N, C-alpha and C positions, 0 to 999 in steps of 0.2 A: 055328381057331379065332377067332368073329367073338363080341366081347363087347358084351355090351348094359347101357348105363350104367342100375342104378338109383339114384332119388333117395331118400335115406334120409329116414324118418318126420317130418313135421313135429311140433312142438311147441307151445304154449301162444307160450312164448317166443319160437320162430322167426319167428312172424310180425312180431313186435316186429325181431326182427334184420336185416331183409329193407331197412330204412334209412327206412322211415314213422313217423313222428311224434316222440317225444322220448324219448332216452333218457340216463336219469337219472345214468348210470354213465361218461358220456364224459368227455371229459378237459376240453372246452370247454363243452358243451352249450348251446348257443343256435344260433336260426333262421339260416338264410342270409337275408341281407337283400334284395329287389329282387323283382319277378315271374319267379316262375320256372314255364316251361314246364310242360305238364300231361304227365304219365307218357305219358299214350294217344295226344300229339301224335305223325301220323304222318311228319308231317315232322322229327322230332330229329334221324336220320341226315343226312339231306342238311345241314340246319341248322348241326350240328356241322364236317361236310366241307367246309361255306362257309366258316364262320366260321376255320378253321385253314387254308384258303386263302387267305384273307384278310391272315391274319397274316405267312404264310410264313413265313423263317427267323428272325423277330424272336418266334416262340413255339416252345418245345422242351416238350414233354408226356411224363409221367413214369410211368409205370403199375406199380405195386407186385403180384405175384403172385395176392397174394390179392382183385386188384380184379374185378367182374363183368365178364361179356365184353363187355357193354355198350361198357363204358370203355375195356376195354384194346384196344379194336378202333382207339383215337384215339392207341393210348401209341408216341411214337418210339423207345423204350426200355423195354423190363420189367424186374423184377430185385427184387432181395431192398433191404431199406432203405439198408443202406451203397451198396452197387451202386449205386445210381439218385442217393444223394447226391454221388458220384465224377464218376456222367455229366453231371451240373447241374453243376459244378466244372468239365469236360473240355468246356464250351460256353461261352467266356465270352463271344461274340458273340450269343447268344440275351438279348435284353432280357427275357423272359417267362419263369419257368419254371414251367409247372402242375402243379402235384405232385399225381396221385392214388392218395394213401396216406392216413397218418394226421400229423397237428400233428408229433409229435415228427422226423419224419421231413423234414417241411417247414423244419424249424428247421436240422437238419442241413444240410440245401440252401442255405440262407440262412446259416451258419456259412462253408462251403465254399465260394462262390461272391462272384463282384464284389461289393463296394458299388453298382454301377451296376444291377446286375441285382434285379427283380423275383421274387420266387418268392410263390406265390398257392395256396391251398389253395382247392378248389370248395365247400367246406361245411368251415364251423368245427366243427363239430359232429362230424367225424370224430379224432376223439381216439383215447387208447390206454389201457386199464382199467388196464395193472399199469404202463405210465410212468405214471401217477396216483396209484398206490400207493405211490410214495417222493416226497413231499412236502420241498421243502426245509428249512424250519424243523424237520420232525420229523426229518433225518437231523443236521442240523446238531446238535440238542440229543443225539441218540444218539453224534454224535464227541465233545461237548463231556464228557458221563459215558465214552465211553474217555480223555478225557485228565485227569480228574481220581482214576484210576485207574491213568496212567501209561504207559498201554499205546500210545499213540498214535505212537509211533516205532518202534512192531514192523508196524504197521498201513498195508499198499498198499491204499487205495481203487481200487475195480474196478467199471466199470458197464456194465452191457447197454447196447449201440446202442440199444436200446428204451429211452430214459430222456427225459426232457427237457433242455434246454439248462440248467437250474438248475445238476441234478445232475450232469451232462457240466462242469459249470465247476467245481462241489465237488470234483470230481474232479481235474482240470486243478492247483485248487488246491493239492490236499494230494499233486502229485505223482502221482497215481494214474495209470490208463490207460483208456481205452474199448475193449470188446471186442464182437464179433459173436458168433453159435451157430458159424459155423467155425474162427473162431481162437481161442476163449475158451481151449482149453489154453497156446497159445502166450502168450495174457497172463498166465492164472499162472502157468506157470514164470516168466515175464520177474518177475513181483511176487515169487514168494517169494525170487528170487534178490536182492532191494533189502529185505525182510524177512519177519517168520517168521508174519504174519499177513495174510489178505485180509479188509479188508468187501466184500461184494458184492451190489453194488445191479441193481437191482430186482428179481429174477427167482430166486427162491430156489431152484429147479428145474434150471436150469441150473448153476446155480453148485454146488450139488449132485453132479450128474450128471458135470460134469466134473471133479471134485478123488476122487471116486471112483472111477468109473468109466474114467477116464484116467490119472489121478495116481495110484493106489493108496492115496490116504486110507480110513480108518476113517469110517464116516459119525458115530462118536463124537466125530472132529473135527470135524462141525462143527454151530454151535449156530443157531437159529434165532433172530433179533431181531426182537421183535413191537412194530411204534413205538406201539402202542395201550395196552402194558402198563407198567409204573412201573420204567425200567431194560428195558426190552424183553422184561422175564418171564424175564429172568437172572441167576445170581448171580454177584457179582465175582470167584468163582473160577471157575466157567464160561465168563466171557469171557477172563480171565487165559490158562486152558487149550487154548482153541479155536483152530486153526489155518483156520479159516474162517468168517466171521460174517455170517449168512446174511437177509438182509431179508426179510421176510416179505410178501414180492409172487407173482404170479403170473402166468401168459396164461388166461384167459378161456378160450376156445378150446381150448388142449393141455391144460389143467388139467379139462377134461370125459372125456379117456379112462381109461379104469380096468383092471384086470386083470382084470376081468370083461370089459370089454371085448375084451382079448386072447382071452381062452380061450373066449368065442364065436365069434368069426369064424374061430379052429382049428378048433373041432367041424362047422362050418357049410360049412368050407371046405378039405377036407382036400389040406394040401401048400403054403398059403398060406403069404407072404413076408409078414412084418410089420415095415411100416417105419414110424418114428417122428419126431417133433422130440425135440431135448433140451428143449426145454421143457417135456416132459411129465413126468408125476409119475415117482419113482425108478422103484417098483415095475413101471410102466409098461414105463419104458426097459430095466428087467432082462430082462422078458421080451420084446422085441420081437428080431427077427432081423437090423434093419439100423438104426442114430441117424445123425441127420445133419440140417443144416440147409436150408432150403429150395431152396437150389439142388444140395447132396447129394443131396436128393430128387428131383429132375427130374433132374438126372443117372443116378441111378440106375434110375428107370422107363423113361429113352430107352434104357437101355442092356441091359437085362430082355429076355430071350430071349422072342420070341413063343410063346404058349400057358400063360405063365407068371402065378402069379393074387398080386397084392398086396392089403392089407390098409392103407391110410395111413391114420396119426393129425396130420393138420394142418388147416388151416383147407377147408374145403369146396368152394370156388371153384376153388381150384387142383388139388384132387383130382379134381372133376369134368370140367376142364381136361384133365388129362392121361388121362384114360379115353376121351375121344372122341380127341383127336388120335392112342391107340394100341389101335385095335379089335381087334388082333390079342391082347391082355394083357386079363387079368380083373383090372382097378383098382378099386376099390371104399375107400368110406371106411369108415376101423375100427369108429365107431361106428354103430348102426341109428338114432337122433336125427340129424338136421338139426342143424349147429351154424356158422353162420359165423360172421365176427368182425363183429361188430354196428356198431362205427364205423366200419368197413375200409369197409363197406356204406350206408354215407349216401353216397359218393359216388355218384351215379347218373349215367346220360345228363341228365336234365334240369339238374342239378346242374352238369357238364359245357359246356355249351351256355350255360346261363345266364353261366360265367366266359367262355369265349370270347367270345359276343359282348360283354359288357360289354367288354372289350379291346379290338375292334374299333370300341368305340363312344368310344374315348378315356380310359376308366375304368379303375383299376387296382382290382378287387374284392378282398378276403380276403387282403389280404397279410401274410406272415406275415414280420415283423423280431425280431432276437434284439439286446438291446442291448451295446452294442461291449465292454462290460466281461468280462458271462458269455459273449459268443462269444468274445474273446480266450483265458480261461480254458479252456473249453469245446476251444477249437481245439488248446491244448496238449497235451489227454489224446488228440483225434482223432490229432495229430500221431505221441504216444508208439507209437502201437496201429500206424499206418503203419509206424513205424522196428523192429516187433518183430524180430526171423530169424526 
């Protein structure tokens, strides 16, 4: 069986998501300074090769799985956000870490690398809408309300890796832990050994799916805290009774998948395996055949038998790349409409070339730095994650 990749349909929003223009939902939302090469420049690939060769071992390029192919080809290592931060920390001799991902990932790399190393984000507008949904001031206001209720001694804060350094610092200050999509259950198991409640930031879906589907909680054990409503839109009794206080945040990509998407693909492709990320909505995850992190998705597709059909609910760049890597399997996007991560796609070949050539010229562009106090507190929460059994 030979599979042919079929591109999902474009939508009006999809054209913006390809990285041109401004994105008001991006975390930083600023244009890249300097003169960018034109996307149509036929010499971009050679320029990137030349700049990377000129820098040699001084530069280490990290590429997240959701990046464009034109960028991924220059990555020294590819992976999910935490794997890449770990890889950056494992290269103490690299003077420059060029992080082809989004802002919170570059922050984590800065926290985990040495003070002498410089972390560069090729486009400062490459943010994360989920991370931006949890603002430190809002989180501290919620915590003050919990203090007024006298329940903070029962609560362990847990933040998903997909959060700002400020939020990781808040969690570290309050004896909490960072988690990834692959170790969320271990993080929650540890947290419930420390207290009777968890305050989960910023992705409501990962928190709910892990608690209900992996730990046996009921949906009623989870309440949703909306920072835009007084007291989160919850009564004092709801907060006292809840086991999981979920922040009202979500991934703009994974949140697009619906139960109708699952039903439609099952009708269209008999015998299809539905494989989704745990950032998807609860009803979508319940309807799927397999659920797991980005690394889990890659391994599952690699191990799948020839001739099998898979509908995958995660970012389009990764799904396309897996489909092209496995022509003997039918791998398709779960939704019929295109769904790139808009801010991840801001990093394209012109931005990468610009950043590398600036380094060759002795200038450090778009350096990402986390202040020492925040970095220390965030490192506490990250180290607690690394110490999980």
